MILO-668025 format. One record per residue (C-alpha): residue in three letters; x, y, z. Coordinates in pm, whole numbers, padded with zeros to 5 digits, always signed. Example, Ala and Ser with C-alpha at 12.3 -4.5 7.8 and 13.67 -1.06 7.14 Angstrom:
2
ALA+01230-00450+00780 SER+01367-00106+00714 
***
This chain:
429
MET-01416+00432+01842 SER-01127+00671+01910 TRP-01071+00954+01664 ASP-00913+01246+01844 PHE-00733+01543+01687 SER-00674+01729+02013 THR-00335+01789+02174 ASP-00275+01714+02540 PRO-00310+02050+02722 GLY+00018+02005+02908 PHE+00209+01932+02589 ALA+00032+02217+02408 GLY+00201+02444+02661 HIS+00539+02309+02554 LEU+00451+02370+02189 ASN+00346+02729+02255 TRP+00667+02791+02447 ALA+00877+02640+02166 HIS+00693+02850+01908 GLU+00771+03171+02095 LEU+01135+03075+02146 MET+01178+03003+01776 ILE+01022+03331+01661 GLU+01171+03560+01927 GLU+01518+03411+01977 VAL+01616+03158+01711 GLU+01490+03289+01378 PRO+01665+03628+01415 LEU+02003+03449+01442 GLU+01959+03319+01084 THR+02040+03665+00951 LEU+02394+03673+01092 ASP+02701+03569+00893 VAL+02931+03463+01176 PRO+03179+03177+01226 ARG+03023+02848+01333 HIS+03209+02835+01664 GLU+03074+03177+01763 LEU+02722+03076+01669 ASN+02759+02757+01873 ARG+02862+02966+02175 ALA+02577+03213+02126 ILE+02304+02947+02133 LYS+02422+02786+02458 PRO+02189+03001+02675 LEU+01899+02901+02449 GLN+01997+02536+02477 GLN+01994+02572+02853 GLN+01641+02711+02838 VAL+01537+02405+02638 LYS+01703+02176+02892 ASP+01534+02357+03180 ARG+01201+02307+03001 GLY+01270+01933+02970 LEU+01269+01936+02588 TRP+01639+01873+02520 ALA+01706+01570+02293 ALA+01339+01482+02331 HIS+01365+01208+02066 LEU+01553+00985+02308 ASP+01419+00747+02570 PRO+01398+00877+02929 GLU+01699+00674+03046 LEU+01909+00869+02794 GLY+01781+01210+02898 GLY+01483+01230+02663 GLN+01115+01228+02746 GLY+00980+00918+02573 PHE+00719+01136+02404 GLY+00639+00904+02114 GLN+00636+01004+01749 VAL+00313+01209+01745 LYS+00435+01445+02015 LEU+00783+01456+01861 GLY+00625+01540+01527 LEU+00432+01829+01677 LEU+00746+01955+01851 ASN+00945+01936+01528 GLU+00678+02144+01357 GLN+00795+02428+01582 VAL+01165+02344+01583 GLY+01173+02322+01204 ARG+01086+02687+01146 SER+01460+02756+01132 ARG+01761+02547+01034 LEU+01906+02652+01371 GLY+01613+02506+01564 PRO+01737+02145+01586 TRP+02069+02268+01727 VAL+01892+02466+01997 PHE+01675+02165+02089 GLY+01949+01902+02069 ASN+01797+01694+01790 GLN+02010+01797+01492 ALA+02114+01557+01218 PRO+02320+01348+01202 ASP+02371+01343+01581 ALA+02007+01256+01655 GLY+02006+00942+01440 ASN+02356+00844+01547 ALA+02258+00872+01913 GLU+01963+00641+01855 ILE+02167+00364+01696 LEU+02445+00399+01954 ALA+02182+00365+02226 LEU+02033+00057+02062 ASN+02352-00120+01956 GLY+02651+00027+02138 SER+02855-00157+02397 LEU+02881-00011+02746 GLU+03221+00131+02658 GLN+03097+00280+02328 LYS+02808+00446+02509 ARG+03039+00584+02778 ARG+03296+00710+02528 TYR+03066+00847+02254 LEU+02697+00852+02341 GLU+02708+01018+02681 PRO+02933+01309+02572 MET+02725+01353+02258 LEU+02406+01383+02463 ALA+02581+01635+02686 GLY+02670+01839+02378 THR+03047+01799+02413 LEU+03098+01562+02116 ARG+02957+01572+01763 SER+02931+01299+01506 ALA+02891+01225+01137 PHE+02754+00928+00943 ALA+02968+00814+00651 MET+02807+00590+00393 THR+02800+00762+00051 GLU+03071+00681-00203 PHE+03141+00865-00526 ASP+03152+00564-00759 VAL+02838+00379-00648 ALA+02470+00465-00614 GLY+02392+00588-00263 THR+02042+00443-00293 ASP+02185+00088-00291 PRO+02411+00022+00010 THR+02480-00330-00116 LEU+02713-00170-00374 LEU+02948-00014-00119 GLN+03318-00061-00197 LEU+03510+00072+00104 CYS+03641-00240+00277 ALA+03760-00308+00626 THR+04008-00596+00611 ARG+04075-00809+00916 ASP+04439-00811+01028 GLY+04477-01004+01352 ASN+04248-00837+01605 ASP+04224-00517+01401 TRP+04025-00387+01107 VAL+04216-00188+00843 LEU+04026+00064+00627 GLU+04135+00174+00279 GLY+03930+00406+00062 GLU+03714+00718+00055 LYS+03366+00836+00147 TRP+03203+01127-00033 PHE+02962+01409+00062 ILE+02983+01339+00436 THR+02772+01598+00614 ARG+02927+01789+00904 ALA+03256+01600+00878 GLU+03442+01921+00964 ASP+03263+01954+01296 ALA+03251+01586+01388 ASP+03463+01435+01665 PHE+03390+01081+01551 PHE+03232+00901+01256 LEU+02999+00604+01215 VAL+03135+00453+00894 MET+02956+00193+00681 VAL+03218-00051+00549 VAL+03224-00390+00379 THR+03359-00648+00624 ASP+03258-00967+00439 PRO+03243-00927+00058 GLN+03136-01291+00015 ALA+02829-01271+00240 GLU+02477-01226+00102 PRO+02427-00860-00003 HIS+02258-00729+00311 ARG+02508-00900+00543 ARG+02828-00769+00383 ALA+02847-00437+00564 SER+02921-00331+00920 ILE+02935+00005+01097 VAL+03262+00099+01263 ILE+03338+00396+01487 VAL+03633+00610+01381 ASP+03774+00897+01586 LYS+03866+01210+01395 THR+04214+01189+01548 GLN+04264+00828+01432 SER+04586+00772+01241 GLY+04514+00711+00872 PHE+04200+00927+00870 GLU+04182+01264+00690 ILE+03933+01515+00557 VAL+04042+01572+00198 ARG+03825+01871+00105 ASN+03488+02034+00141 ILE+03238+02008-00143 GLY+03038+02305-00265 SER+02667+02243-00299 MET+02345+02404-00415 HIS+02281+02551-00070 ASP+02645+02659-00021 PRO+02856+02675-00340 SER+03165+02810-00157 PRO+03182+02661+00194 GLY+03395+02849+00445 PRO+03430+02936+00814 THR+03081+03090+00830 SER+02911+02797+00653 PHE+02637+02653+00868 GLU+02671+02304+00723 THR+02947+02154+00510 HIS+02990+01829+00318 SER+03329+01666+00275 VAL+03539+01397+00112 ILE+03707+01183+00378 ARG+03987+00930+00321 PHE+04113+00624+00506 THR+04473+00518+00438 GLY+04583+00217+00638 CYS+04342+00331+00908 ARG+04374+00062+01177 LEU+04088+00009+01422 PRO+04057-00235+01712 ALA+03794-00509+01682 GLU+03578-00336+01944 SER+03526-00044+01704 VAL+03245-00238+01536 LEU+02899-00115+01635 GLY+02682-00413+01720 GLN+02781-00729+01536 ALA+02982-00757+01215 GLY+02738-00787+00924 ASP+02463-00588+01097 GLY+02545-00259+00926 PHE+02245-00251+00695 VAL+01998-00339+00972 ILE+02148-00084+01213 ALA+02147+00193+00951 GLN+01776+00136+00889 GLN+01699+00193+01259 ARG+01776+00563+01227 LEU+01555+00630+00926 GLY+01185+00564+01003 PRO+01121+00802+01294 GLY+01374+01046+01148 ARG+01155+01090+00841 ILE+00863+01194+01063 HIS+01084+01467+01209 HIS+01206+01576+00864 CYS+00853+01601+00726 MET+00719+01801+01019 ARG+01012+02039+00983 TRP+00919+02073+00616 VAL+00564+02153+00726 ALA+00714+02430+00940 GLN+00922+02567+00653 ALA+00623+02557+00419 GLU+00405+02730+00680 ARG+00665+03002+00714 ALA+00676+03049+00336 LEU+00296+03070+00331 GLU+00307+03334+00605 MET+00535+03545+00385 LEU+00310+03488+00083 CYS-00003+03595+00272 GLU+00165+03902+00418 ARG+00284+04005+00072 ALA-00068+03972-00064 THR-00207+04217+00193 TYR-00002+04523+00096 ARG+00144+04480-00254 TYR-00053+04641-00539 SER-00051+04533-00902 HIS-00279+04653-01185 GLY-00490+04865-00955 ARG-00561+04619-00676 LEU-00396+04419-00400 LEU-00230+04089-00484 ALA-00484+03932-00246 ASP-00758+04030-00491 HIS-00594+03857-00789 GLN-00724+03509-00855 THR-00380+03362-00927 ILE-00251+03471-00586 GLN-00568+03341-00424 ASN-00499+03007-00593 TYR-00140+03015-00465 ILE-00264+03069-00110 ALA-00548+02816-00126 ASP-00336+02543-00285 SER-00051+02601-00040 ALA-00280+02595+00264 ALA-00450+02274+00148 GLU-00122+02098+00064 ILE+00038+02192+00397 HIS-00270+02076+00587 GLY-00274+01747+00397 LEU+00097+01685+00455 ARG+00062+01765+00825 LEU-00223+01514+00869 MET-00043+01248+00662 THR+00272+01287+00870 LEU+00094+01281+01205 HIS-00099+00972+01095 ALA+00228+00800+01004 ALA+00363+00900+01347 TRP+00048+00761+01511 ARG+00095+00429+01331 ILE+00458+00409+01446 ASP+00348+00472+01804 HIS+00075+00206+01790 GLU+00200-00053+01540 GLY+00574+00003+01497 THR+00795+00129+01215 ARG+00768-00180+00997 ALA+00387-00163+00985 SER+00414+00204+00888 ARG+00653+00173+00593 ARG+00403+00277+00327 GLU+00294+00586+00520 ILE+00656+00682+00591 ALA+00749+00644+00223 MET+00452+00853+00108 ILE+00518+01147+00339 LYS+00884+01156+00237 TYR+00831+01214-00137 HIS+00501+01400-00102 GLY+00641+01623+00171 ALA+00943+01725-00035 LYS+00715+01827-00324 VAL+00483+02029-00100 LEU+00780+02207+00059 LEU+00930+02315-00272 ASP+00597+02403-00433 VAL+00491+02633-00147 ILE+00828+02807-00128 ASP+00827+02851-00506 ARG+00484+03017-00501 SER+00599+03254-00229 ILE+00909+03344-00428 GLN+00694+03407-00735 ALA+00459+03639-00545 HIS+00757+03839-00417 GLY+00916+03870-00761 SER+01276+03989-00759 LEU+01257+04042-00381 GLY+01178+03674-00329 TYR+01462+03574-00561 SER+01705+03798-00374 SER+01885+03725-00048 ASP+01700+04015+00116 MET+01432+03755+00192 PRO+01496+03407+00337 LEU+01296+03236+00062 GLU+01579+03176-00184 GLU+01789+03011+00088 MET+01490+02806+00203 TYR+01444+02683-00153 ARG+01811+02590-00195 TRP+01814+02403+00135 GLY+01479+02246+00059 ARG+01590+02100-00274 ALA+01800+01842-00090 ALA+01480+01703+00065 ARG+01418+01508-00255 ILE+01754+01331-00217 TYR+01867+01271+00142 ASP+01729+00981+00349 GLY+01634+00814+00023 PRO+01542+00989-00302 ASP+01183+01037-00415 GLU+01210+00756-00666 ILE+01298+00495-00403 HIS+01014+00601-00173 ARG+00766+00598-00461 THR+00877+00245-00545 VAL+00829+00135-00183 ALA+00485+00297-00161 ALA+00375+00141-00490 ARG+00505-00205-00397 LEU+00333-00200-00057 THR+00009-00078-00214 LEU+00017-00344-00487 LYS+00066-00632-00243 ASP-00306-00619-00157 TYR-00411-00675-00518 ARG-00435-00987-00736 PRO-00515-01028-01105 PRO-00878-01119-01182 PRO-00911-01496-01225 ASP-01056-01473-01576 GLY-00828-01193-01694 VAL-01124-00954-01725 PRO-01127-00631-01517 SER-01343-00656-01205 GLU-01523-00336-01305 PHE-01589-00452-01668 MET-01936-00307-01728 PRO-02091-00577-01952 ASN-02020-00850-01693 ARG-02137-00629-01406 ARG-02453-00541-01596 ASP-02541-00910-01661 LYS-02485-00993-01293 ALA-02689-00695-01181 ALA-02975-00787-01417 ARG-02995-01137-01270 ARG-02995-01004-00916 PHE-03251-00739-01011 ALA-03486-01013-01136 GLU-03437-01207-00812 LEU-03525-00903-00604 LEU-03841-00844-00807 ASP-03944-01207-00757 MET-03897-01165-00382 VAL-04122-00859-00382 SER-04389-01036-00593 THR-04421-01348-00374 
***
């Protein structure tokens, strides 16, 4: 029986190194309000350190410059990287590039890999994933309306996509479009690659959000409306085969949710660190906050919830490594909605313990909370993941044949009495 919670000593060294880099070099950069292009230049020496350490784009297979670590090791690495929103950029595994690189690697033609994947892995191109539309539910891709119409050897796009993350910084887009409206629902869509410079493509505007109500040049992450007007693409712009869009899009989600959840563990751990520090020096009603039972409850509940989420996520990662993503769907769904709740609950307790200081921008907690709120929405909202978890749990159950609950006490008591009598007879003879 194998039941091992230890970390390989060699990889533990990588984790310790990443932890120090995050605390000493990366986290301080969060405090600066500088243009994105200057920040991108400033982190290049840190990115080189990561590359020299062999941890750059570690989520990829070795032939693409990654390490082939597997999801458990990647989860542990993301627990360090996730301490800061800048961490993924320093380690080359930022969204949406990380997921886009994976599906390009799995489905791209040789030319698509040469033109898009290789420069993206080198850090010279950036990408965006465009699926969401304003008029339809983002949780149901079968409702997508943006169509790509065939015209000779070309596809022609007409329509808009909404809330497209990092569109401003992207050099190209993976766009989910309807290519066969008459096909069965999950075969209607395809993914096409659109260059930012493509005629007929435009970024209409940036959208303010909870984490950044007024996006501008110093915004770390923006979301945009993009429009296609007679945007003509050659047939080879399709990623994979026409009609495979839904299947391809799913490839980027399972392992990505492991990484998200371990980054949330990191954010929650950081919030707990601030909460515990506050409790050691702040006085209220004649004693330290650490001596008040409510604060003790905050700390105990937060520590237990973080520990539970960490173990749940690493177990889901272990299942992916040993049994594949499909066999791990229930575990992946559970960590996604449970992890988002733990993240927000822990940050909220830390804000509460800091009072007006926690609510102010003099501490990072208010920004962490605003960024964290999106965790309940992106990569599938809580409600969808709860539905998946419930459905996969229920599949192992059947109604009792007689319509009476299996644990109905009168029936159990009668059965037990008969067996009890049999056992006594066996003792007597």
